[in-house]
mmCIF file of the C-alpha atoms, coordinates in Angstrom:
data_MODEL
# 
_entry.id   MODEL 
# 
loop_
_atom_site.group_PDB 
_atom_site.id 
_atom_site.type_symbol 
_atom_site.label_atom_id 
_atom_site.label_alt_id 
_atom_site.label_comp_id 
_atom_site.label_asym_id 
_atom_site.label_entity_id 
_atom_site.label_seq_id 
_atom_site.pdbx_PDB_ins_code 
_atom_site.Cartn_x 
_atom_site.Cartn_y 
_atom_site.Cartn_z 
_atom_site.occupancy 
_atom_site.B_iso_or_equiv 
_atom_site.pdbx_formal_charge 
_atom_site.auth_seq_id 
_atom_site.auth_comp_id 
_atom_site.auth_asym_id 
_atom_site.auth_atom_id 
_atom_site.pdbx_PDB_model_num 
ATOM 1   C CA . MET A 1 1   ? 25.162  -198.412 162.815 1.00 0.00 ? 1   MET A CA 1 
ATOM 2   C CA . ARG A 1 2   ? 24.138  -200.293 165.806 1.00 0.00 ? 2   ARG A CA 1 
ATOM 3   C CA . ASN A 1 3   ? 21.430  -202.533 166.097 1.00 0.00 ? 3   ASN A CA 1 
ATOM 4   C CA . HIS A 1 4   ? 20.459  -200.863 162.298 1.00 0.00 ? 4   HIS A CA 1 
ATOM 5   C CA . ALA A 1 5   ? 19.264  -203.456 159.747 1.00 0.00 ? 5   ALA A CA 1 
ATOM 6   C CA . SER A 1 6   ? 21.431  -202.911 157.607 1.00 0.00 ? 6   SER A CA 1 
ATOM 7   C CA . THR A 1 7   ? 24.360  -204.328 160.439 1.00 0.00 ? 7   THR A CA 1 
ATOM 8   C CA . LEU A 1 8   ? 21.997  -206.885 160.612 1.00 0.00 ? 8   LEU A CA 1 
ATOM 9   C CA . ALA A 1 9   ? 21.718  -207.585 156.919 1.00 0.00 ? 9   ALA A CA 1 
ATOM 10  C CA . LEU A 1 10  ? 25.837  -207.748 156.807 1.00 0.00 ? 10  LEU A CA 1 
ATOM 11  C CA . SER A 1 11  ? 26.315  -209.882 159.526 1.00 0.00 ? 11  SER A CA 1 
ATOM 12  C CA . ARG A 1 12  ? 25.021  -212.744 157.585 1.00 0.00 ? 12  ARG A CA 1 
ATOM 13  C CA . LEU A 1 13  ? 27.028  -211.618 154.765 1.00 0.00 ? 13  LEU A CA 1 
ATOM 14  C CA . PHE A 1 14  ? 30.010  -210.701 155.659 1.00 0.00 ? 14  PHE A CA 1 
ATOM 15  C CA . LYS A 1 15  ? 31.523  -213.825 158.376 1.00 0.00 ? 15  LYS A CA 1 
ATOM 16  C CA . ASN A 1 16  ? 35.176  -212.858 157.770 1.00 0.00 ? 16  ASN A CA 1 
ATOM 17  C CA . ALA A 1 17  ? 34.705  -209.492 158.696 1.00 0.00 ? 17  ALA A CA 1 
ATOM 18  C CA . GLU A 1 18  ? 35.037  -207.210 161.602 1.00 0.00 ? 18  GLU A CA 1 
ATOM 19  C CA . GLN A 1 19  ? 31.834  -205.616 162.247 1.00 0.00 ? 19  GLN A CA 1 
ATOM 20  C CA . VAL A 1 20  ? 32.809  -201.911 163.582 1.00 0.00 ? 20  VAL A CA 1 
ATOM 21  C CA . GLU A 1 21  ? 29.900  -200.287 164.632 1.00 0.00 ? 21  GLU A CA 1 
ATOM 22  C CA . ALA A 1 22  ? 28.731  -195.895 165.764 1.00 0.00 ? 22  ALA A CA 1 
ATOM 23  C CA . ASP A 1 23  ? 25.529  -195.175 166.946 1.00 0.00 ? 23  ASP A CA 1 
ATOM 24  C CA . THR A 1 24  ? 24.696  -192.771 164.511 1.00 0.00 ? 24  THR A CA 1 
ATOM 25  C CA . PRO A 1 25  ? 25.640  -192.532 160.435 1.00 0.00 ? 25  PRO A CA 1 
ATOM 26  C CA . GLY A 1 26  ? 27.900  -189.649 161.498 1.00 0.00 ? 26  GLY A CA 1 
ATOM 27  C CA . ALA A 1 27  ? 30.131  -191.052 163.994 1.00 0.00 ? 27  ALA A CA 1 
ATOM 28  C CA . ALA A 1 28  ? 29.981  -194.002 161.213 1.00 0.00 ? 28  ALA A CA 1 
ATOM 29  C CA . PHE A 1 29  ? 31.025  -192.192 158.369 1.00 0.00 ? 29  PHE A CA 1 
ATOM 30  C CA . ASP A 1 30  ? 33.784  -191.116 161.047 1.00 0.00 ? 30  ASP A CA 1 
ATOM 31  C CA . LEU A 1 31  ? 35.497  -193.667 161.119 1.00 0.00 ? 31  LEU A CA 1 
ATOM 32  C CA . LEU A 1 32  ? 36.243  -193.549 157.810 1.00 0.00 ? 32  LEU A CA 1 
ATOM 33  C CA . PRO A 1 33  ? 39.285  -190.844 157.206 1.00 0.00 ? 33  PRO A CA 1 
ATOM 34  C CA . GLY A 1 34  ? 40.847  -192.195 159.678 1.00 0.00 ? 34  GLY A CA 1 
ATOM 35  C CA . GLY A 1 35  ? 41.183  -195.714 159.189 1.00 0.00 ? 35  GLY A CA 1 
ATOM 36  C CA . ARG A 1 36  ? 39.356  -197.466 161.849 1.00 0.00 ? 36  ARG A CA 1 
ATOM 37  C CA . ALA A 1 37  ? 37.021  -198.717 159.408 1.00 0.00 ? 37  ALA A CA 1 
ATOM 38  C CA . TYR A 1 38  ? 36.774  -199.477 155.099 1.00 0.00 ? 38  TYR A CA 1 
ATOM 39  C CA . ALA A 1 39  ? 33.914  -199.668 154.426 1.00 0.00 ? 39  ALA A CA 1 
ATOM 40  C CA . PHE A 1 40  ? 30.319  -197.879 155.110 1.00 0.00 ? 40  PHE A CA 1 
ATOM 41  C CA . ALA A 1 41  ? 27.577  -199.858 154.872 1.00 0.00 ? 41  ALA A CA 1 
ATOM 42  C CA . SER A 1 42  ? 23.618  -198.136 154.506 1.00 0.00 ? 42  SER A CA 1 
ATOM 43  C CA . ALA A 1 43  ? 20.499  -196.560 153.175 1.00 0.00 ? 43  ALA A CA 1 
ATOM 44  C CA . ARG A 1 44  ? 21.975  -195.435 149.393 1.00 0.00 ? 44  ARG A CA 1 
ATOM 45  C CA . GLY A 1 45  ? 20.305  -191.802 150.710 1.00 0.00 ? 45  GLY A CA 1 
ATOM 46  C CA . THR A 1 46  ? 22.629  -191.504 153.260 1.00 0.00 ? 46  THR A CA 1 
ATOM 47  C CA . LEU A 1 47  ? 25.304  -192.696 151.233 1.00 0.00 ? 47  LEU A CA 1 
ATOM 48  C CA . LEU A 1 48  ? 24.534  -190.427 148.437 1.00 0.00 ? 48  LEU A CA 1 
ATOM 49  C CA . ASP A 1 49  ? 24.427  -187.944 151.120 1.00 0.00 ? 49  ASP A CA 1 
ATOM 50  C CA . TYR A 1 50  ? 27.788  -187.990 152.995 1.00 0.00 ? 50  TYR A CA 1 
ATOM 51  C CA . ALA A 1 51  ? 30.036  -190.052 150.139 1.00 0.00 ? 51  ALA A CA 1 
ATOM 52  C CA . PRO A 1 52  ? 31.036  -185.817 148.428 1.00 0.00 ? 52  PRO A CA 1 
ATOM 53  C CA . ASP A 1 53  ? 33.214  -185.143 152.221 1.00 0.00 ? 53  ASP A CA 1 
ATOM 54  C CA . LEU A 1 54  ? 35.047  -187.587 151.600 1.00 0.00 ? 54  LEU A CA 1 
ATOM 55  C CA . PRO A 1 55  ? 37.779  -187.761 148.368 1.00 0.00 ? 55  PRO A CA 1 
ATOM 56  C CA . GLY A 1 56  ? 37.370  -190.580 146.160 1.00 0.00 ? 56  GLY A CA 1 
ATOM 57  C CA . ALA A 1 57  ? 35.057  -191.908 147.735 1.00 0.00 ? 57  ALA A CA 1 
ATOM 58  C CA . ARG A 1 58  ? 32.175  -193.969 145.483 1.00 0.00 ? 58  ARG A CA 1 
ATOM 59  C CA . VAL A 1 59  ? 28.903  -195.460 145.943 1.00 0.00 ? 59  VAL A CA 1 
ATOM 60  C CA . LEU A 1 60  ? 28.150  -198.648 144.643 1.00 0.00 ? 60  LEU A CA 1 
ATOM 61  C CA . ASP A 1 61  ? 25.288  -199.884 142.738 1.00 0.00 ? 61  ASP A CA 1 
ATOM 62  C CA . GLU A 1 62  ? 25.325  -202.961 144.322 1.00 0.00 ? 62  GLU A CA 1 
ATOM 63  C CA . ARG A 1 63  ? 22.928  -203.440 146.680 1.00 0.00 ? 63  ARG A CA 1 
ATOM 64  C CA . TYR A 1 64  ? 22.421  -206.687 150.214 1.00 0.00 ? 64  TYR A CA 1 
ATOM 65  C CA . GLY A 1 65  ? 19.527  -205.502 150.530 1.00 0.00 ? 65  GLY A CA 1 
ATOM 66  C CA . VAL A 1 66  ? 16.498  -203.889 150.122 1.00 0.00 ? 66  VAL A CA 1 
ATOM 67  C CA . ASN A 1 67  ? 13.662  -200.986 152.048 1.00 0.00 ? 67  ASN A CA 1 
ATOM 68  C CA . LEU A 1 68  ? 10.485  -201.520 151.322 1.00 0.00 ? 68  LEU A CA 1 
ATOM 69  C CA . LEU A 1 69  ? 7.493   -199.165 151.570 1.00 0.00 ? 69  LEU A CA 1 
ATOM 70  C CA . ALA A 1 70  ? 3.832   -201.210 152.419 1.00 0.00 ? 70  ALA A CA 1 
ATOM 71  C CA . MET A 1 71  ? 0.722   -200.429 152.482 1.00 0.00 ? 71  MET A CA 1 
ATOM 72  C CA . ALA A 1 72  ? -2.292  -202.740 155.037 1.00 0.00 ? 72  ALA A CA 1 
ATOM 73  C CA . VAL A 1 73  ? -6.052  -202.531 155.844 1.00 0.00 ? 73  VAL A CA 1 
ATOM 74  C CA . PRO A 1 74  ? -7.510  -204.081 158.895 1.00 0.00 ? 74  PRO A CA 1 
ATOM 75  C CA . LYS A 1 75  ? -8.486  -208.228 158.311 1.00 0.00 ? 75  LYS A CA 1 
ATOM 76  C CA . GLY A 1 76  ? -11.939 -208.777 156.657 1.00 0.00 ? 76  GLY A CA 1 
ATOM 77  C CA . HIS A 1 77  ? -11.463 -205.333 153.841 1.00 0.00 ? 77  HIS A CA 1 
ATOM 78  C CA . GLY A 1 78  ? -11.352 -206.658 150.763 1.00 0.00 ? 78  GLY A CA 1 
ATOM 79  C CA . GLY A 1 79  ? -12.294 -204.809 148.836 1.00 0.00 ? 79  GLY A CA 1 
ATOM 80  C CA . ARG A 1 80  ? -10.116 -201.108 150.561 1.00 0.00 ? 80  ARG A CA 1 
ATOM 81  C CA . LEU A 1 81  ? -7.248  -204.007 150.141 1.00 0.00 ? 81  LEU A CA 1 
ATOM 82  C CA . THR A 1 82  ? -8.426  -204.469 146.246 1.00 0.00 ? 82  THR A CA 1 
ATOM 83  C CA . ALA A 1 83  ? -9.005  -200.257 146.047 1.00 0.00 ? 83  ALA A CA 1 
ATOM 84  C CA . LEU A 1 84  ? -5.493  -199.780 146.858 1.00 0.00 ? 84  LEU A CA 1 
ATOM 85  C CA . SER A 1 85  ? -3.980  -202.188 145.253 1.00 0.00 ? 85  SER A CA 1 
ATOM 86  C CA . GLU A 1 86  ? -5.070  -201.096 142.144 1.00 0.00 ? 86  GLU A CA 1 
ATOM 87  C CA . PHE A 1 87  ? -4.478  -197.071 142.908 1.00 0.00 ? 87  PHE A CA 1 
ATOM 88  C CA . VAL A 1 88  ? -0.901  -198.242 143.948 1.00 0.00 ? 88  VAL A CA 1 
ATOM 89  C CA . GLU A 1 89  ? 0.270   -200.037 140.652 1.00 0.00 ? 89  GLU A CA 1 
ATOM 90  C CA . GLU A 1 90  ? -2.469  -197.397 139.132 1.00 0.00 ? 90  GLU A CA 1 
ATOM 91  C CA . ALA A 1 91  ? 0.339   -194.745 140.529 1.00 0.00 ? 91  ALA A CA 1 
ATOM 92  C CA . LYS A 1 92  ? 3.538   -197.045 139.648 1.00 0.00 ? 92  LYS A CA 1 
ATOM 93  C CA . SER A 1 93  ? 2.194   -196.743 136.458 1.00 0.00 ? 93  SER A CA 1 
ATOM 94  C CA . SER A 1 94  ? 1.544   -193.358 135.568 1.00 0.00 ? 94  SER A CA 1 
ATOM 95  C CA . GLY A 1 95  ? 4.192   -192.545 137.223 1.00 0.00 ? 95  GLY A CA 1 
ATOM 96  C CA . LEU A 1 96  ? 2.954   -189.983 139.983 1.00 0.00 ? 96  LEU A CA 1 
ATOM 97  C CA . VAL A 1 97  ? 4.935   -192.155 141.975 1.00 0.00 ? 97  VAL A CA 1 
ATOM 98  C CA . ALA A 1 98  ? 8.966   -191.047 140.033 1.00 0.00 ? 98  ALA A CA 1 
ATOM 99  C CA . ARG A 1 99  ? 7.434   -187.906 139.968 1.00 0.00 ? 99  ARG A CA 1 
ATOM 100 C CA . SER A 1 100 ? 6.790   -187.720 144.252 1.00 0.00 ? 100 SER A CA 1 
ATOM 101 C CA . ILE A 1 101 ? 10.210  -189.331 143.989 1.00 0.00 ? 101 ILE A CA 1 
ATOM 102 C CA . GLU A 1 102 ? 11.647  -186.490 142.005 1.00 0.00 ? 102 GLU A CA 1 
ATOM 103 C CA . HIS A 1 103 ? 9.853   -183.623 143.064 1.00 0.00 ? 103 HIS A CA 1 
ATOM 104 C CA . ALA A 1 104 ? 10.933  -184.980 147.078 1.00 0.00 ? 104 ALA A CA 1 
ATOM 105 C CA . GLY A 1 105 ? 14.813  -185.969 145.300 1.00 0.00 ? 105 GLY A CA 1 
ATOM 106 C CA . LEU A 1 106 ? 15.336  -188.174 146.376 1.00 0.00 ? 106 LEU A CA 1 
ATOM 107 C CA . GLY A 1 107 ? 15.970  -189.383 142.269 1.00 0.00 ? 107 GLY A CA 1 
ATOM 108 C CA . ARG A 1 108 ? 19.142  -190.644 142.894 1.00 0.00 ? 108 ARG A CA 1 
ATOM 109 C CA . ALA A 1 109 ? 18.953  -192.699 145.997 1.00 0.00 ? 109 ALA A CA 1 
ATOM 110 C CA . MET A 1 110 ? 14.891  -195.056 145.412 1.00 0.00 ? 110 MET A CA 1 
ATOM 111 C CA . GLN A 1 111 ? 13.406  -196.663 142.478 1.00 0.00 ? 111 GLN A CA 1 
ATOM 112 C CA . VAL A 1 112 ? 9.982   -196.980 141.147 1.00 0.00 ? 112 VAL A CA 1 
ATOM 113 C CA . ALA A 1 113 ? 8.969   -200.975 141.717 1.00 0.00 ? 113 ALA A CA 1 
ATOM 114 C CA . PRO A 1 114 ? 7.718   -203.301 139.028 1.00 0.00 ? 114 PRO A CA 1 
ATOM 115 C CA . PRO A 1 115 ? 4.925   -204.439 139.016 1.00 0.00 ? 115 PRO A CA 1 
ATOM 116 C CA . HIS A 1 116 ? 2.926   -206.731 141.493 1.00 0.00 ? 116 HIS A CA 1 
ATOM 117 C CA . LYS A 1 117 ? 2.178   -209.533 139.400 1.00 0.00 ? 117 LYS A CA 1 
ATOM 118 C CA . TYR A 1 118 ? -0.748  -210.825 141.234 1.00 0.00 ? 118 TYR A CA 1 
ATOM 119 C CA . ASP A 1 119 ? -1.941  -214.655 140.706 1.00 0.00 ? 119 ASP A CA 1 
# 
């Protein structure tokens, strides 16, 4: 899609491919059936939503980028940062994050980040 992070990431990876851009995922997907585009790159969840509508389409397991979620606290609040970090790690290790992903119906599109190693 035009001006999307995936487009920028792919432009760095594929020097000899012509990128065809569209303004929305639907418009990008519509380029495939007529042969105006041969691949559709987007977030995994988007691809999984569109793939059933194109006979023979498949979503590759490999990835070319990662969308990371993060939290922040104001500078000078180290105690808050420690508490938040501990909460996030406990939520991941207890299965809370995985259950939340499944409950939201995003299990095919997302995965829990591995434990963070603090030095």
